[in-house]
C-alpha angles and dihedrals in degrees: 000000000000118000121184095197097217130104126215092271093057097253127115115288112250091234095052095096090052091049092050092049090050092050092047090052093047092050094047101045129077092210103034095168090061101031101043101048093114093051092046091048091051091050093049091047090053090058101037101032092203094145091046092052091050091048092049090049093050091047092051090050091052092047091050090051089058095043109162110224097188138359120220116258119242121228105211095188094058095030095233143097119263114245119258091249089067090070123097105227093202089057092051098048096041095054095098095045097063 
């Protein structure tokens, strides 16, 4: 497994620290397949980003569950928020259609 450690812009590759940790573990352990699974998993995750994609998907699902339809309007003269009944529901739901 050869790893150059540089990206296309000439800087260090973001996965280089994970690769170096994995190599250090492999060199130091007698049973690297059993003892270095965490380091190898971190290195593979850095390249594939499967856990990050799953996390982003779950976060977007949670954000869509709590989708805010309308924010209360603030009355600056009286220093308070207007009650919800002061909203025109047709105005709120037709915003995206214009």
